[in-house]
N, C-alpha and C positions, 0 to 999 in steps of 0.2 A: 175825887183832891180838890180844895179850894186855898188857893192860899191868894192872899188881897182878894184883886177884881176878877185875878184867871183860874180857872178850870186847868189841873193839873192829869193828866192822863196817867192809868197806872200801870208803866209800861216801863221799857229801856231800852238804850243806846247800848246800840251795840261795837266795843269794841275791840282792836288787834293792835297784834302784836310788830312790830318794825325795828329796825335799827337808826339811831342820832349819834349827833355831833353835835359839838357846842364847836362855834369861833366865836374867836374876841379878833374885833378889829377896831386898830384904833387909826387917829389922823389928828392933825394938826390941831384940826377945830371941831365941834361936837357935827357942822355941817357938812365935812367932809368924811367924816366914818358913819353920818345915816347915808351917804350918797351911794356910796359903796354899799350899804347893807340894802338899801332898799332895790339896788340892782342888783347882787346876788339871789337875793329871795324874789326876785321877779319870775313870773312862766314858773310857782308853783306853788299851785294851789290844792291838786291835788295828782295822787301815784297814777290816776285813769289813764292823765290824758299829757302828765308833764313827767313822769320818772322818777319825782323826789317830790316831797314838801316842805315847803321852810320858811321859816318869818323873823322877823324881829324881835323878842326873847324881853329885852330892856335896853335902855341906855346904862351907861356906866361913866360913873364920877372919874376922875381923873386917879385917886384914890384906891380904884379899886381895878385899874386893868396893869399889864404888864411893865407899860414903857410911862407911866405917871400923866400920859395922855387920853383928850376926853376917847372914847370908846361904846360898842356897840354888837353887844349879844346875840349872835345870830342862832336859830337849830337847825337844825336841818333833817330829813329823814328818807329813806327808803324801803323797802322792802326786803331788800337782801344786802348782807353786809358789804359784799364787794363793790355793790353795786352803789355803796355810798364814796369812796374815794373816786370811783369814774364824775360820779355826778361835783364832790368836792373839787377836784381838780378843773372842772369844767367852769366851774364858778368863783372861783376864786381867782385863776388862770384871767377870765376877763373879765371880772367885776370892779374885785380887789386891786389886783398887779397896776390895774390901770387906771385906778384913782389918787389922784394928787395926794401926797403925803402919809401912803395908809401904808400900816403893816399888821400882821395875821399870825395868831396863839391860839393853841389850843387851848379849852377853854372847860374840857371834863376831863377830870381822872380817871384812866381804867386801867386795866392789865392789859387788855387790848385794844391795838393801836394798826392807824396806816399811813400807809407814806404818799403825802399831799405833799408839802413842802420839794419830799424832796424828788417828785417829779416835775415840779414848776420850776428845779433852779436851770432846770435845763434851759430857762428861756434867756440865760446869760449868757448862751453857747460860750462857754468855756471860763469866762471870767466872770461869773457868780465866786463866793467864799464863805465858809463854812465856820462856826464857831460853836464852841461847846461852853452852859452856862448854868451848874449844880445839875450834872448827867443827863442837860435836855439840847437837844442838837438843832440851833438856829442855819438857813442860808441869807447870805446877803445878795441881791440879786440888784447888778445895776440898773439903775433904769434915770430918762432924762433930767428928772429932776433931784436924783441920789442915788438911795438905794430903798429896793425891799425886802423890808426882813420877813421873812416869813418859818414859821417851823415843820421841822421836818415833820413831824410823826405829831397826827392828835388821832383823842384818845376819843372810842365810841363805844354803844352800850345800846342793848333792846331797848324798847323806848316804849309805848301805848298809843295809838291812833286812832282816832275813828268817835271816840267824845260826842256827843252831837245833841243840840237842842233846838228843834220845832218850834217856833211863835207864829200863830196866828192873831189878829187881830181886825178891826171894824173896818180898818181902809189904810191907806199906805204910810200915812202921815205918822200915823199913830201905832201902828206895829215896825217902820223903822226905827218909830225915840225908843221903843222899849228893846231892839235890836242892837241899839248903839249903847245905851244903858247898860247892858247886860255884857255888850264886849269889853265896855269899860271897868265892869266891875271884875269882868276873868282873866283880864290882861294885869290884875295886881295878885297874881300868883306866880312864884318862881316856877321857871322848867316848865313852862307852857307858853304854846305858842298857837295862834288863829291862822291859817295859810288862806283865807281868802281874802278878797280886795277889802279894807277895810275891817276884817271880819266878821264878814257878811255873807254868805252866799244866797242871791237870788236865784238860783237856775239847778236847785236842787236836781239828783238823781235815782234815775233805780236801774238795775241792773239787768243788762240786755235791751229790747226793747220791742212792742208788739207786732211793729210791721216792717220793720230794716231789719233785716237779722244778722247786717253784718257790724252792727252799732256792739258794742262791750255795753252803752250806755247811756239812757234817755230822758228821757225831765220826767220828773216822778209826779202825774199825772194826776194822781188821786189827792195832791195838794196844789193843784193849780186853779184858784178860785175861778177862772175863766172854764175851766171844763167843769162846773161842778155838775151840771146838767147830760152830761156827754158822757162819764165812765161811771159805769155801775161800781166800784171801789172810791169813791169821793173823801176824804177826809176831812173836807173844810166845812164845818156846819152853819148852817143856814145865818145869815146878819155878819160873815165875815167875809173879809175878801182882800186879803192879803198874806202873804207866808215867806215869812224866811228863817233860814236857817243857816246855824254857829255851828261848826265844827272847830274841835279842839285836840290838839296833838301837844302831848308831855313824856317825859322821861321818865315820870313814874305813874301808873293805874292813882295815884292817893292824889297826885295835882293833879291829871284829867279832873278827877271827882271834883274836889276843893273849885277847882273853876268853875265846873258845870254847877254847883251850888250858889256859886254867887252869880252865877250868872241867869240861874233860876229865880232865885229873889230879885233881882234887879227887875229883869223883865217883867214878873208880874206885880212889880209896883211902877211900872211907867208904861203900862197900856197895854201888853200881852192877855188878850180875851182868853187864849187856849191856849198849852203847851205840852208837846210829845216831843217823843226821840224817834229816829231812823232808828229801826233793826232787821235783820233776815232770819229771825225766827232762834237766831242760835247757830246758822252756822257759819256765819262769816268769821267771825271770833270769838278768841275762849275769856271774856270778859265783856260784864252783862252791867252795866251800870243803871242801876233800878229807879226812878226819879224821886220814888216813895221814899227811898232811903235817904235820898238827897236833902229832904225836908225834916230831917232827923238828926242831920249830922250836928 
């Protein structure tokens, strides 16, 4: 299939179910809200090695937050619902509670909730105070610049992870430009995150390893340009010398599909020469996002 100057492989990205929460972080200034969000979403690129996947969904204006201050919306996903609470308590406790002037609220209405602020409150050593507003419980935890306000329970829901695009180009400069354009387009879709640094992954992986059997994942040699002459299953066409992968997680399949559609269009218009997607033949997850369908949405 042809899209602008790019050839698009007739294949699919294989996505799978996870559990997600949305955390609203506010602070006195946008910079401090961003600082907390960036810290909270650090080391959260892949469940393979990080235990969760997380990223900044978008910045929030004061009229979009519960306390009328600048804010940031963060999405965090885990494979199991019970793991979601553990990761949120760890990351909010270590990264948001510690950041100057912050507060933390639930950003996802759901019938299923987990106790997060109710665990973090113990940091107050008995001096914490609870309050209820509109049927929701909050905890005021004393800290050295005043109080940290955190909502007791956060909503969780099933989500979709593992949507992806694999972009190949003539060289690193043009391929990175195409990937950056795709990331910018994909981030305009509400309810999605791109968990890798800058939204782009240079070290795509395959399941297991050919030589080191103790590894759960290893380099995706089929897409490594320097290995084109060494591996029998190379996926790098002649004349192309760089590959980048973009992974997208979202609160719904529709959101992931729309992000991939926008990314596909942007990459093809900005230098990508060959576009494909990663899958495991349908063995990994129940969702098959076909690139052909994205061209017609």
